[in-house]
All heavy atoms as TSV, in Angstrom:
chain	resi	resn	atom	element	x	y	z
A	1	MET	N	N	62.265	77.919	82.752
A	1	MET	CA	C	62.883	76.940	83.619
A	1	MET	C	C	62.617	75.547	83.051
A	1	MET	O	O	61.501	75.233	82.651
A	1	MET	CB	C	62.308	77.063	85.037
A	1	MET	CG	C	62.835	75.991	85.972
A	1	MET	SD	S	62.210	76.198	87.640
A	1	MET	CE	C	63.626	76.970	88.357
A	2	PRO	N	N	63.652	74.685	83.028
A	2	PRO	CA	C	63.448	73.353	82.479
A	2	PRO	C	C	62.500	72.524	83.335
A	2	PRO	O	O	62.381	72.728	84.536
A	2	PRO	CB	C	64.846	72.734	82.468
A	2	PRO	CG	C	65.693	73.601	83.313
A	2	PRO	CD	C	65.011	74.920	83.457
A	3	HIS	N	N	61.820	71.601	82.684
A	3	HIS	CA	C	60.893	70.719	83.387
A	3	HIS	C	C	61.689	69.751	84.259
A	3	HIS	O	O	62.632	69.120	83.785
A	3	HIS	CB	C	60.058	69.957	82.368
A	3	HIS	CG	C	59.040	69.064	82.983
A	3	HIS	ND1	N	57.930	69.566	83.631
A	3	HIS	CD2	C	58.968	67.732	83.088
A	3	HIS	CE1	C	57.211	68.556	84.082
A	3	HIS	NE2	N	57.824	67.436	83.760
A	4	PRO	N	N	61.357	69.631	85.546
A	4	PRO	CA	C	62.109	68.744	86.426
A	4	PRO	C	C	61.863	67.271	86.083
A	4	PRO	O	O	60.779	66.895	85.622
A	4	PRO	CB	C	61.576	69.076	87.817
A	4	PRO	CG	C	60.240	69.665	87.590
A	4	PRO	CD	C	60.294	70.330	86.236
A	5	TYR	N	N	62.883	66.479	86.300
A	5	TYR	CA	C	62.755	65.038	86.094
A	5	TYR	C	C	62.069	64.415	87.308
A	5	TYR	O	O	62.254	64.877	88.425
A	5	TYR	CB	C	64.138	64.404	85.926
A	5	TYR	CG	C	64.841	64.801	84.645
A	5	TYR	CD1	C	65.723	65.885	84.609
A	5	TYR	CD2	C	64.625	64.097	83.465
A	5	TYR	CE1	C	66.367	66.247	83.440
A	5	TYR	CE2	C	65.267	64.446	82.288
A	5	TYR	CZ	C	66.138	65.526	82.285
A	5	TYR	OH	O	66.763	65.869	81.126
A	6	PRO	N	N	61.314	63.348	87.107
A	6	PRO	CA	C	60.664	62.684	88.242
A	6	PRO	C	C	61.700	62.142	89.231
A	6	PRO	O	O	62.798	61.740	88.841
A	6	PRO	CB	C	59.891	61.528	87.596
A	6	PRO	CG	C	59.796	61.866	86.144
A	6	PRO	CD	C	60.967	62.743	85.819
A	7	ALA	N	N	61.337	62.116	90.499
A	7	ALA	CA	C	62.249	61.640	91.546
A	7	ALA	C	C	62.701	60.210	91.283
A	7	ALA	O	O	63.866	59.868	91.531
A	7	ALA	CB	C	61.573	61.751	92.906
A	8	GLU	N	N	61.802	59.367	90.765
A	8	GLU	CA	C	62.154	57.972	90.494
A	8	GLU	C	C	63.232	57.876	89.418
A	8	GLU	O	O	64.130	57.039	89.487
A	8	GLU	CB	C	60.918	57.178	90.055
A	8	GLU	CG	C	59.820	57.101	91.083
A	8	GLU	CD	C	58.925	58.344	91.109
A	8	GLU	OE1	O	58.923	59.150	90.133
A	8	GLU	OE2	O	58.240	58.529	92.123
A	9	PHE	N	N	63.145	58.747	88.414
A	9	PHE	CA	C	64.138	58.775	87.345
A	9	PHE	C	C	65.497	59.170	87.900
A	9	PHE	O	O	66.515	58.548	87.610
A	9	PHE	CB	C	63.688	59.749	86.252
A	9	PHE	CG	C	64.644	59.861	85.095
A	9	PHE	CD1	C	64.639	58.918	84.085
A	9	PHE	CD2	C	65.538	60.922	85.025
A	9	PHE	CE1	C	65.514	59.022	83.007
A	9	PHE	CE2	C	66.416	61.034	83.961
A	9	PHE	CZ	C	66.406	60.081	82.949
A	10	ARG	N	N	65.499	60.209	88.730
A	10	ARG	CA	C	66.751	60.660	89.350
A	10	ARG	C	C	67.358	59.563	90.219
A	10	ARG	O	O	68.556	59.310	90.162
A	10	ARG	CB	C	66.518	61.909	90.196
A	10	ARG	CG	C	66.394	63.141	89.346
A	10	ARG	CD	C	66.263	64.357	90.208
A	10	ARG	NE	N	64.877	64.769	90.115
A	10	ARG	CZ	C	64.252	65.519	90.969
A	10	ARG	NH1	N	64.874	65.967	92.026
A	10	ARG	NH2	N	63.002	65.845	90.781
A	11	ALA	N	N	66.506	58.909	91.015
A	11	ALA	CA	C	66.992	57.843	91.903
A	11	ALA	C	C	67.584	56.699	91.089
A	11	ALA	O	O	68.623	56.124	91.474
A	11	ALA	CB	C	65.855	57.346	92.789
A	12	ARG	N	N	66.948	56.356	89.974
A	12	ARG	CA	C	67.470	55.275	89.132
A	12	ARG	C	C	68.820	55.655	88.535
A	12	ARG	O	O	69.751	54.837	88.496
A	12	ARG	CB	C	66.475	54.942	88.026
A	12	ARG	CG	C	66.869	53.686	87.250
A	12	ARG	CD	C	65.856	53.338	86.207
A	12	ARG	NE	N	66.064	54.260	85.083
A	12	ARG	CZ	C	65.153	54.569	84.191
A	12	ARG	NH1	N	63.945	54.081	84.288
A	12	ARG	NH2	N	65.425	55.396	83.214
A	13	ALA	N	N	68.951	56.895	88.085
A	13	ALA	CA	C	70.215	57.361	87.506
A	13	ALA	C	C	71.330	57.320	88.550
A	13	ALA	O	O	72.439	56.848	88.269
A	13	ALA	CB	C	70.051	58.781	86.957
A	14	ILE	N	N	71.038	57.787	89.747
A	14	ILE	CA	C	72.032	57.778	90.831
A	14	ILE	C	C	72.415	56.343	91.175
A	14	ILE	O	O	73.600	56.022	91.365
A	14	ILE	CB	C	71.493	58.527	92.064
A	14	ILE	CG1	C	71.369	60.022	91.752
A	14	ILE	CG2	C	72.379	58.304	93.275
A	14	ILE	CD1	C	70.558	60.800	92.771
A	15	ALA	N	N	71.421	55.455	91.234
A	15	ALA	CA	C	71.686	54.047	91.567
A	15	ALA	C	C	72.591	53.401	90.522
A	15	ALA	O	O	73.470	52.597	90.873
A	15	ALA	CB	C	70.375	53.286	91.684
A	16	LEU	N	N	72.403	53.740	89.251
A	16	LEU	CA	C	73.264	53.187	88.202
A	16	LEU	C	C	74.725	53.592	88.419
A	16	LEU	O	O	75.636	52.770	88.293
A	16	LEU	CB	C	72.787	53.650	86.827
A	16	LEU	CG	C	71.514	53.000	86.305
A	16	LEU	CD1	C	71.011	53.733	85.063
A	16	LEU	CD2	C	71.756	51.533	86.001
A	17	VAL	N	N	74.945	54.858	88.760
A	17	VAL	CA	C	76.306	55.341	88.992
A	17	VAL	C	C	76.884	54.693	90.246
A	17	VAL	O	O	78.033	54.241	90.262
A	17	VAL	CB	C	76.337	56.882	89.098
A	17	VAL	CG1	C	77.711	57.375	89.508
A	17	VAL	CG2	C	75.910	57.505	87.772
A	18	ARG	N	N	76.089	54.604	91.304
A	18	ARG	CA	C	76.560	53.983	92.542
A	18	ARG	C	C	76.887	52.497	92.334
A	18	ARG	O	O	77.727	51.948	93.029
A	18	ARG	CB	C	75.522	54.133	93.648
A	18	ARG	CG	C	75.166	55.571	93.973
A	18	ARG	CD	C	75.775	56.027	95.264
A	18	ARG	NE	N	75.242	57.344	95.623
A	18	ARG	CZ	C	75.979	58.438	95.622
A	18	ARG	NH1	N	77.237	58.395	95.296
A	18	ARG	NH2	N	75.441	59.598	95.966
A	19	ALA	N	N	76.221	51.860	91.352
A	19	ALA	CA	C	76.469	50.449	91.061
A	19	ALA	C	C	77.709	50.244	90.181
A	19	ALA	O	O	78.093	49.119	89.921
A	19	ALA	CB	C	75.247	49.835	90.388
A	20	GLY	N	N	78.298	51.361	89.720
A	20	GLY	CA	C	79.546	51.248	88.975
A	20	GLY	C	C	79.512	51.693	87.533
A	20	GLY	O	O	80.544	51.700	86.864
A	21	THR	N	N	78.357	52.061	87.018
A	21	THR	CA	C	78.281	52.570	85.647
A	21	THR	C	C	78.882	53.974	85.623
A	21	THR	O	O	78.517	54.808	86.451
A	21	THR	CB	C	76.822	52.626	85.156
A	21	THR	OG1	O	76.214	51.355	85.350
A	21	THR	CG2	C	76.761	53.000	83.691
A	22	PRO	N	N	79.806	54.242	84.710
A	22	PRO	CA	C	80.404	55.588	84.655
A	22	PRO	C	C	79.339	56.673	84.469
A	22	PRO	O	O	78.338	56.471	83.775
A	22	PRO	CB	C	81.323	55.514	83.435
A	22	PRO	CG	C	81.612	54.053	83.259
A	22	PRO	CD	C	80.375	53.347	83.711
A	23	GLN	N	N	79.581	57.830	85.105
A	23	GLN	CA	C	78.619	58.939	85.028
A	23	GLN	C	C	78.339	59.349	83.591
A	23	GLN	O	O	77.187	59.559	83.215
A	23	GLN	CB	C	79.138	60.155	85.807
A	23	GLN	CG	C	78.947	60.058	87.288
A	23	GLN	CD	C	79.268	61.369	87.986
A	23	GLN	OE1	O	79.061	62.444	87.444
A	23	GLN	NE2	N	79.762	61.271	89.209
A	24	LYS	N	N	79.376	59.479	82.788
A	24	LYS	CA	C	79.198	59.924	81.392
A	24	LYS	C	C	78.330	58.937	80.637
A	24	LYS	O	O	77.417	59.325	79.906
A	24	LYS	CB	C	80.570	60.077	80.725
A	24	LYS	CG	C	80.509	60.373	79.249
A	24	LYS	CD	C	80.599	61.843	78.966
A	24	LYS	CE	C	80.753	62.139	77.503
A	24	LYS	NZ	N	79.510	62.259	76.779
A	25	GLN	N	N	78.606	57.646	80.804
A	25	GLN	CA	C	77.811	56.632	80.107
A	25	GLN	C	C	76.354	56.647	80.576
A	25	GLN	O	O	75.431	56.568	79.770
A	25	GLN	CB	C	78.405	55.250	80.343
A	25	GLN	CG	C	77.624	54.148	79.668
A	25	GLN	CD	C	78.163	52.767	79.986
A	25	GLN	OE1	O	79.294	52.625	80.412
A	25	GLN	NE2	N	77.338	51.753	79.790
A	26	THR	N	N	76.151	56.778	81.888
A	26	THR	CA	C	74.791	56.841	82.433
A	26	THR	C	C	74.048	58.040	81.874
A	26	THR	O	O	72.891	57.923	81.449
A	26	THR	CB	C	74.831	56.900	83.972
A	26	THR	OG1	O	75.499	55.742	84.465
A	26	THR	CG2	C	73.441	56.956	84.561
A	27	ALA	N	N	74.712	59.191	81.868
A	27	ALA	CA	C	74.084	60.405	81.333
A	27	ALA	C	C	73.728	60.224	79.861
A	27	ALA	O	O	72.620	60.566	79.437
A	27	ALA	CB	C	75.008	61.598	81.531
A	28	ASP	N	N	74.647	59.662	79.091
A	28	ASP	CA	C	74.383	59.440	77.673
A	28	ASP	C	C	73.229	58.457	77.476
A	28	ASP	O	O	72.335	58.688	76.661
A	28	ASP	CB	C	75.632	58.923	76.956
A	28	ASP	CG	C	76.713	59.979	76.812
A	28	ASP	OD1	O	76.416	61.187	76.992
A	28	ASP	OD2	O	77.864	59.597	76.524
A	29	ASP	N	N	73.249	57.353	78.231
A	29	ASP	CA	C	72.204	56.326	78.103
A	29	ASP	C	C	70.815	56.880	78.439
A	29	ASP	O	O	69.820	56.470	77.852
A	29	ASP	CB	C	72.504	55.131	79.008
A	29	ASP	CG	C	73.709	54.317	78.539
A	29	ASP	OD1	O	74.189	54.543	77.405
A	29	ASP	OD2	O	74.179	53.457	79.319
A	30	LEU	N	N	70.754	57.792	79.420
A	30	LEU	CA	C	69.473	58.339	79.866
A	30	LEU	C	C	69.120	59.666	79.189
A	30	LEU	O	O	68.108	60.284	79.511
A	30	LEU	CB	C	69.477	58.512	81.385
A	30	LEU	CG	C	69.656	57.221	82.186
A	30	LEU	CD1	C	69.759	57.529	83.670
A	30	LEU	CD2	C	68.519	56.258	81.911
A	31	SER	N	N	69.983	60.111	78.282
A	31	SER	CA	C	69.776	61.365	77.535
A	31	SER	C	C	69.622	62.571	78.457
A	31	SER	O	O	68.723	63.403	78.285
A	31	SER	CB	C	68.558	61.241	76.615
A	31	SER	OG	O	68.749	60.207	75.689
A	32	ILE	N	N	70.510	62.647	79.450
A	32	ILE	CA	C	70.558	63.818	80.320
A	32	ILE	C	C	71.961	64.409	80.264
A	32	ILE	O	O	72.916	63.724	79.887
A	32	ILE	CB	C	70.165	63.485	81.784
A	32	ILE	CG1	C	71.084	62.411	82.369
A	32	ILE	CG2	C	68.716	63.076	81.882
A	32	ILE	CD1	C	70.840	62.104	83.834
A	33	HIS	N	N	72.091	65.658	80.631
A	33	HIS	CA	C	73.391	66.313	80.607
A	33	HIS	C	C	74.254	65.745	81.740
A	33	HIS	O	O	73.757	65.559	82.858
A	33	HIS	CB	C	73.213	67.825	80.769
A	33	HIS	CG	C	74.424	68.579	80.349
A	33	HIS	ND1	N	75.526	68.702	81.155
A	33	HIS	CD2	C	74.711	69.230	79.198
A	33	HIS	CE1	C	76.452	69.412	80.526
A	33	HIS	NE2	N	75.967	69.743	79.331
A	34	PRO	N	N	75.523	65.483	81.492
A	34	PRO	CA	C	76.399	64.947	82.537
A	34	PRO	C	C	76.479	65.827	83.786
A	34	PRO	O	O	76.588	65.315	84.904
A	34	PRO	CB	C	77.771	64.848	81.863
A	34	PRO	CG	C	77.477	64.797	80.400
A	34	PRO	CD	C	76.205	65.565	80.193
A	35	VAL	N	N	76.398	67.147	83.609
A	35	VAL	CA	C	76.447	68.046	84.770
A	35	VAL	C	C	75.179	67.894	85.607
A	35	VAL	O	O	75.231	67.956	86.837
A	35	VAL	CB	C	76.655	69.513	84.317
A	35	VAL	CG1	C	76.550	70.466	85.495
A	35	VAL	CG2	C	77.999	69.662	83.632
A	36	THR	N	N	74.046	67.662	84.963
A	36	THR	CA	C	72.799	67.427	85.686
A	36	THR	C	C	72.951	66.208	86.576
A	36	THR	O	O	72.627	66.244	87.770
A	36	THR	CB	C	71.629	67.227	84.702
A	36	THR	OG1	O	71.473	68.415	83.928
A	36	THR	CG2	C	70.338	66.901	85.425
A	37	LEU	N	N	73.466	65.119	86.026
A	37	LEU	CA	C	73.675	63.899	86.807
A	37	LEU	C	C	74.660	64.134	87.933
A	37	LEU	O	O	74.446	63.685	89.067
A	37	LEU	CB	C	74.151	62.762	85.894
A	37	LEU	CG	C	74.413	61.422	86.567
A	37	LEU	CD1	C	73.180	60.918	87.308
A	37	LEU	CD2	C	74.887	60.403	85.546
A	38	SER	N	N	75.718	64.862	87.663
A	38	SER	CA	C	76.703	65.173	88.698
A	38	SER	C	C	76.063	65.954	89.845
A	38	SER	O	O	76.329	65.678	91.023
A	38	SER	CB	C	77.851	65.981	88.085
A	38	SER	OG	O	78.802	66.312	89.056
A	39	ASN	N	N	75.200	66.914	89.503
A	39	ASN	CA	C	74.502	67.688	90.542
A	39	ASN	C	C	73.597	66.800	91.379
A	39	ASN	O	O	73.506	66.958	92.600
A	39	ASN	CB	C	73.687	68.814	89.915
A	39	ASN	CG	C	74.561	69.925	89.381
A	39	ASN	OD1	O	75.711	70.083	89.780
A	39	ASN	ND2	N	74.027	70.696	88.452
A	40	TRP	N	N	72.904	65.848	90.733
A	40	TRP	CA	C	72.036	64.933	91.471
A	40	TRP	C	C	72.843	64.079	92.437
A	40	TRP	O	O	72.424	63.852	93.570
A	40	TRP	CB	C	71.286	64.022	90.513
A	40	TRP	CG	C	70.280	64.690	89.641
A	40	TRP	CD1	C	69.793	65.974	89.747
A	40	TRP	CD2	C	69.626	64.117	88.515
A	40	TRP	NE1	N	68.883	66.215	88.753
A	40	TRP	CE2	C	68.752	65.103	87.984
A	40	TRP	CE3	C	69.700	62.875	87.901
A	40	TRP	CZ2	C	67.963	64.860	86.874
A	40	TRP	CZ3	C	68.905	62.644	86.790
A	40	TRP	CH2	C	68.046	63.627	86.286
A	41	ILE	N	N	74.001	63.634	91.999
A	41	ILE	CA	C	74.857	62.791	92.850
A	41	ILE	C	C	75.383	63.608	94.030
A	41	ILE	O	O	75.390	63.129	95.169
A	41	ILE	CB	C	75.990	62.162	92.029
A	41	ILE	CG1	C	75.383	61.142	91.053
A	41	ILE	CG2	C	77.037	61.516	92.918
A	41	ILE	CD1	C	76.328	60.657	89.990
A	42	LYS	N	N	75.798	64.837	93.775
A	42	LYS	CA	C	76.268	65.704	94.865
A	42	LYS	C	C	75.159	65.931	95.886
A	42	LYS	O	O	75.391	65.847	97.096
A	42	LYS	CB	C	76.757	67.048	94.322
A	42	LYS	CG	C	78.069	66.972	93.614
A	42	LYS	CD	C	78.453	68.330	93.040
A	42	LYS	CE	C	79.685	68.231	92.184
A	42	LYS	NZ	N	80.025	69.486	91.519
A	43	GLN	N	N	73.940	66.220	95.411
A	43	GLN	CA	C	72.828	66.454	96.335
A	43	GLN	C	C	72.485	65.183	97.097
A	43	GLN	O	O	72.178	65.229	98.289
A	43	GLN	CB	C	71.592	66.967	95.592
A	43	GLN	CG	C	70.466	67.394	96.530
A	43	GLN	CD	C	70.866	68.531	97.461
A	43	GLN	OE1	O	71.360	69.564	97.009
A	43	GLN	NE2	N	70.670	68.345	98.750
A	44	ASP	N	N	72.588	64.033	96.457
A	44	ASP	CA	C	72.338	62.762	97.137
A	44	ASP	C	C	73.372	62.540	98.236
A	44	ASP	O	O	73.031	62.076	99.329
A	44	ASP	CB	C	72.361	61.606	96.135
A	44	ASP	CG	C	71.973	60.285	96.761
A	44	ASP	OD1	O	70.835	60.194	97.283
A	44	ASP	OD2	O	72.791	59.351	96.743
A	45	ASP	N	N	74.635	62.898	97.971
A	45	ASP	CA	C	75.674	62.790	98.997
A	45	ASP	C	C	75.350	63.689	100.190
A	45	ASP	O	O	75.538	63.299	101.342
A	45	ASP	CB	C	77.041	63.174	98.427
A	45	ASP	CG	C	77.642	62.105	97.530
A	45	ASP	OD1	O	77.154	60.946	97.563
A	45	ASP	OD2	O	78.598	62.428	96.791
A	46	ILE	N	N	74.861	64.880	99.931
A	46	ILE	CA	C	74.478	65.809	101.003
A	46	ILE	C	C	73.314	65.227	101.794
A	46	ILE	O	O	73.330	65.213	103.028
A	46	ILE	CB	C	74.108	67.198	100.430
A	46	ILE	CG1	C	75.350	67.880	99.855
A	46	ILE	CG2	C	73.441	68.074	101.497
A	46	ILE	CD1	C	75.065	69.115	99.023
A	47	ASP	N	N	72.313	64.718	101.086
A	47	ASP	CA	C	71.133	64.153	101.750
A	47	ASP	C	C	71.496	62.946	102.615
A	47	ASP	O	O	70.875	62.713	103.654
A	47	ASP	CB	C	70.072	63.753	100.729
A	47	ASP	CG	C	69.435	64.949	100.031
A	47	ASP	OD1	O	69.609	66.092	100.514
A	47	ASP	OD2	O	68.778	64.741	98.994
A	48	ARG	N	N	72.498	62.178	102.186
A	48	ARG	CA	C	72.922	61.002	102.955
A	48	ARG	C	C	73.925	61.357	104.056
A	48	ARG	O	O	74.319	60.485	104.816
A	48	ARG	CB	C	73.540	59.961	102.017
A	48	ARG	CG	C	72.525	59.370	101.064
A	48	ARG	CD	C	73.090	58.323	100.117
A	48	ARG	NE	N	74.416	58.655	99.601
A	48	ARG	CZ	C	75.441	57.796	99.556
A	48	ARG	NH1	N	75.302	56.569	99.962
A	48	ARG	NH2	N	76.596	58.186	99.065
A	49	GLY	N	N	74.358	62.618	104.129
A	49	GLY	CA	C	75.290	63.037	105.171
A	49	GLY	C	C	76.745	62.763	104.854
A	49	GLY	O	O	77.610	62.878	105.722
A	50	VAL	N	N	77.038	62.431	103.598
A	50	VAL	CA	C	78.404	62.132	103.181
A	50	VAL	C	C	79.181	63.412	102.871
A	50	VAL	O	O	80.391	63.474	103.022
A	50	VAL	CB	C	78.390	61.207	101.940
A	50	VAL	CG1	C	79.774	60.941	101.411
A	50	VAL	CG2	C	77.666	59.911	102.254
A	51	ARG	N	N	78.463	64.440	102.471
A	51	ARG	CA	C	79.062	65.713	102.060
A	51	ARG	C	C	78.329	66.834	102.796
A	51	ARG	O	O	77.123	66.754	102.996
A	51	ARG	CB	C	78.865	65.836	100.548
A	51	ARG	CG	C	79.404	67.083	99.924
A	51	ARG	CD	C	78.980	67.164	98.470
A	51	ARG	NE	N	79.603	66.135	97.672
A	51	ARG	CZ	C	80.316	66.346	96.576
A	51	ARG	NH1	N	80.453	67.561	96.111
A	51	ARG	NH2	N	80.862	65.371	95.907
A	52	PRO	N	N	79.053	67.878	103.206
A	52	PRO	CA	C	78.366	68.990	103.872
A	52	PRO	C	C	77.510	69.776	102.885
A	52	PRO	O	O	77.813	69.855	101.699
A	52	PRO	CB	C	79.510	69.848	104.406
A	52	PRO	CG	C	80.688	69.504	103.567
A	52	PRO	CD	C	80.490	68.081	103.111
A	53	GLY	N	N	76.432	70.340	103.397
A	53	GLY	CA	C	75.543	71.144	102.567
A	53	GLY	C	C	74.138	71.134	103.130
A	53	GLY	O	O	73.877	70.555	104.185
A	54	VAL	N	N	73.226	71.769	102.418
A	54	VAL	CA	C	71.830	71.864	102.851
A	54	VAL	C	C	71.051	70.688	102.255
A	54	VAL	O	O	70.954	70.567	101.037
A	54	VAL	CB	C	71.202	73.194	102.389
A	54	VAL	CG1	C	69.737	73.276	102.798
A	54	VAL	CG2	C	71.980	74.369	102.951
A	55	PRO	N	N	70.501	69.812	103.113
A	55	PRO	CA	C	69.721	68.680	102.602
A	55	PRO	C	C	68.467	69.137	101.857
A	55	PRO	O	O	67.943	70.223	102.092
A	55	PRO	CB	C	69.327	67.897	103.856
A	55	PRO	CG	C	70.133	68.445	104.966
A	55	PRO	CD	C	70.598	69.810	104.554
A	56	THR	N	N	67.989	68.300	100.975
A	56	THR	CA	C	66.813	68.604	100.170
A	56	THR	C	C	65.617	68.962	101.041
A	56	THR	O	O	64.896	69.922	100.758
A	56	THR	CB	C	66.461	67.403	99.272
A	56	THR	OG1	O	67.590	67.127	98.442
A	56	THR	CG2	C	65.247	67.698	98.407
A	57	SER	N	N	65.404	68.206	102.109
A	57	SER	CA	C	64.244	68.463	102.973
A	57	SER	C	C	64.304	69.860	103.581
A	57	SER	O	O	63.298	70.554	103.660
A	57	SER	CB	C	64.159	67.413	104.077
A	57	SER	OG	O	65.325	67.438	104.870
A	58	GLU	N	N	65.487	70.276	103.982
A	58	GLU	CA	C	65.631	71.601	104.587
A	58	GLU	C	C	65.445	72.698	103.544
A	58	GLU	O	O	64.784	73.708	103.820
A	58	GLU	CB	C	67.013	71.717	105.236
A	58	GLU	CG	C	67.144	72.882	106.189
A	58	GLU	CD	C	68.470	72.842	106.925
A	58	GLU	OE1	O	68.833	71.785	107.453
A	58	GLU	OE2	O	69.141	73.891	106.952
A	59	SER	N	N	65.991	72.527	102.359
A	59	SER	CA	C	65.849	73.561	101.335
A	59	SER	C	C	64.394	73.662	100.873
A	59	SER	O	O	63.911	74.739	100.547
A	59	SER	CB	C	66.779	73.303	100.155
A	59	SER	OG	O	66.470	72.111	99.486
A	60	THR	N	N	63.679	72.531	100.865
A	60	THR	CA	C	62.255	72.549	100.514
A	60	THR	C	C	61.459	73.351	101.536
A	60	THR	O	O	60.584	74.151	101.179
A	60	THR	CB	C	61.711	71.108	100.427
A	60	THR	OG1	O	62.473	70.399	99.452
A	60	THR	CG2	C	60.243	71.080	100.041
A	61	GLU	N	N	61.760	73.160	102.816
A	61	GLU	CA	C	61.078	73.908	103.879
A	61	GLU	C	C	61.363	75.400	103.763
A	61	GLU	O	O	60.464	76.224	103.942
A	61	GLU	CB	C	61.527	73.403	105.246
A	61	GLU	CG	C	61.042	72.005	105.581
A	61	GLU	CD	C	61.674	71.466	106.851
A	61	GLU	OE1	O	62.329	72.239	107.584
A	61	GLU	OE2	O	61.516	70.263	107.105
A	62	LEU	N	N	62.606	75.763	103.456
A	62	LEU	CA	C	62.967	77.176	103.310
A	62	LEU	C	C	62.219	77.812	102.141
A	62	LEU	O	O	61.704	78.927	102.255
A	62	LEU	CB	C	64.475	77.325	103.107
A	62	LEU	CG	C	65.333	77.110	104.339
A	62	LEU	CD1	C	66.809	77.083	103.959
A	62	LEU	CD2	C	65.081	78.193	105.368
A	63	ARG	N	N	62.137	77.100	101.009
A	63	ARG	CA	C	61.400	77.639	99.853
A	63	ARG	C	C	59.926	77.839	100.195
A	63	ARG	O	O	59.329	78.856	99.829
A	63	ARG	CB	C	61.550	76.716	98.647
A	63	ARG	CG	C	62.858	76.886	97.912
A	63	ARG	CD	C	62.824	76.220	96.545
A	63	ARG	NE	N	62.465	74.811	96.583
A	63	ARG	CZ	C	63.329	73.802	96.775
A	63	ARG	NH1	N	64.611	74.068	96.963
A	63	ARG	NH2	N	62.912	72.549	96.771
A	64	ALA	N	N	59.341	76.889	100.912
A	64	ALA	CA	C	57.926	76.996	101.289
A	64	ALA	C	C	57.714	78.179	102.227
A	64	ALA	O	O	56.741	78.927	102.090
A	64	ALA	CB	C	57.462	75.706	101.949
A	65	ALA	N	N	58.622	78.381	103.174
A	65	ALA	CA	C	58.497	79.491	104.106
A	65	ALA	C	C	58.606	80.829	103.374
A	65	ALA	O	O	57.862	81.771	103.668
A	65	ALA	CB	C	59.566	79.387	105.188
A	66	ARG	N	N	59.509	80.906	102.399
A	66	ARG	CA	C	59.643	82.148	101.626
A	66	ARG	C	C	58.383	82.414	100.808
A	66	ARG	O	O	57.921	83.548	100.707
A	66	ARG	CB	C	60.861	82.056	100.708
A	66	ARG	CG	C	62.156	82.196	101.440
A	66	ARG	CD	C	63.336	82.245	100.479
A	66	ARG	NE	N	64.570	82.275	101.230
A	66	ARG	CZ	C	65.557	81.403	101.099
A	66	ARG	NH1	N	65.469	80.437	100.203
A	66	ARG	NH2	N	66.635	81.495	101.829
A	67	ARG	N	N	57.835	81.359	100.228
A	67	ARG	CA	C	56.601	81.500	99.437
A	67	ARG	C	C	55.451	81.996	100.286
A	67	ARG	O	O	54.628	82.788	99.846
A	67	ARG	CB	C	56.242	80.135	98.830
A	67	ARG	CG	C	56.221	80.105	97.345
A	67	ARG	CD	C	55.629	78.850	96.760
A	67	ARG	NE	N	55.572	77.668	97.602
A	67	ARG	CZ	C	56.480	76.692	97.613
A	67	ARG	NH1	N	57.545	76.770	96.858
A	67	ARG	NH2	N	56.321	75.635	98.389
A	68	ASN	N	N	55.373	81.523	101.513
A	68	ASN	CA	C	54.274	81.898	102.416
A	68	ASN	C	C	54.537	83.216	103.125
A	68	ASN	O	O	53.722	83.625	103.937
A	68	ASN	CB	C	54.031	80.787	103.438
A	68	ASN	CG	C	53.551	79.519	102.786
A	68	ASN	OD1	O	52.883	79.562	101.753
A	68	ASN	ND2	N	53.887	78.381	103.351
A	69	GLY	N	N	55.665	83.851	102.845
A	69	GLY	CA	C	55.963	85.153	103.421
A	69	GLY	C	C	56.441	85.118	104.864
A	69	GLY	O	O	56.500	86.142	105.537
A	70	ARG	N	N	56.789	83.922	105.354
A	70	ARG	CA	C	57.255	83.828	106.749
A	70	ARG	C	C	58.682	84.325	106.906
A	70	ARG	O	O	59.052	84.792	107.958
A	70	ARG	CB	C	57.123	82.398	107.250
A	70	ARG	CG	C	55.671	82.011	107.505
A	70	ARG	CD	C	55.568	80.651	108.043
A	70	ARG	NE	N	55.779	79.722	106.919
A	70	ARG	CZ	C	55.765	78.416	106.994
A	70	ARG	NH1	N	55.600	77.842	108.160
A	70	ARG	NH2	N	55.938	77.674	105.941
A	71	ILE	N	N	59.485	84.195	105.863
A	71	ILE	CA	C	60.836	84.745	105.902
A	71	ILE	C	C	61.134	85.390	104.560
A	71	ILE	O	O	60.543	85.033	103.545
A	71	ILE	CB	C	61.919	83.684	106.233
A	71	ILE	CG1	C	61.922	82.558	105.184
A	71	ILE	CG2	C	61.753	83.141	107.616
A	71	ILE	CD1	C	63.058	81.582	105.361
A	72	THR	N	N	62.035	86.335	104.556
A	72	THR	CA	C	62.424	87.000	103.327
A	72	THR	C	C	63.672	86.326	102.777
A	72	THR	O	O	64.358	85.606	103.504
A	72	THR	CB	C	62.721	88.497	103.585
A	72	THR	OG1	O	63.804	88.594	104.509
A	72	THR	CG2	C	61.498	89.204	104.124
A	73	PRO	N	N	64.017	86.536	101.523
A	73	PRO	CA	C	65.205	85.910	100.954
A	73	PRO	C	C	66.492	86.227	101.706
A	73	PRO	O	O	67.429	85.459	101.670
A	73	PRO	CB	C	65.268	86.462	99.523
A	73	PRO	CG	C	63.854	86.797	99.199
A	73	PRO	CD	C	63.254	87.243	100.513
A	74	THR	N	N	66.529	87.351	102.420
A	74	THR	CA	C	67.729	87.688	103.179
A	74	THR	C	C	67.705	87.064	104.569
A	74	THR	O	O	68.657	87.192	105.318
A	74	THR	CB	C	67.878	89.227	103.337
A	74	THR	OG1	O	66.726	89.725	104.000
A	74	THR	CG2	C	68.042	89.879	101.978
A	75	GLY	N	N	66.626	86.385	104.932
A	75	GLY	CA	C	66.548	85.714	106.218
A	75	GLY	C	C	65.924	86.549	107.324
A	75	GLY	O	O	65.860	86.138	108.464
A	76	ASN	N	N	65.440	87.745	107.022
A	76	ASN	CA	C	64.841	88.626	108.039
A	76	ASN	C	C	63.371	88.374	108.199
A	76	ASN	O	O	62.626	88.114	107.384
A	76	ASN	CB	C	65.067	90.095	107.669
A	76	ASN	CG	C	66.531	90.427	107.666
A	76	ASN	OD1	O	67.305	89.845	108.428
A	76	ASN	ND2	N	66.912	91.322	106.812
């Protein structure tokens, strides 16, 4: 599994795109894959309530519950 980027790095990349820098240029400048940046922007939209989906906080809680054996991957 690839090493995750720090949250501050992700936030800076998203802020650059939101400020008007094209996604491709931002990805190239920061040496990240354009699809990675696109995924971060999509998740940020979900977290801000702009797009439907599971917010980061909720998915983090679900992963923790699965790790602790409180729920199974199928939800039972």
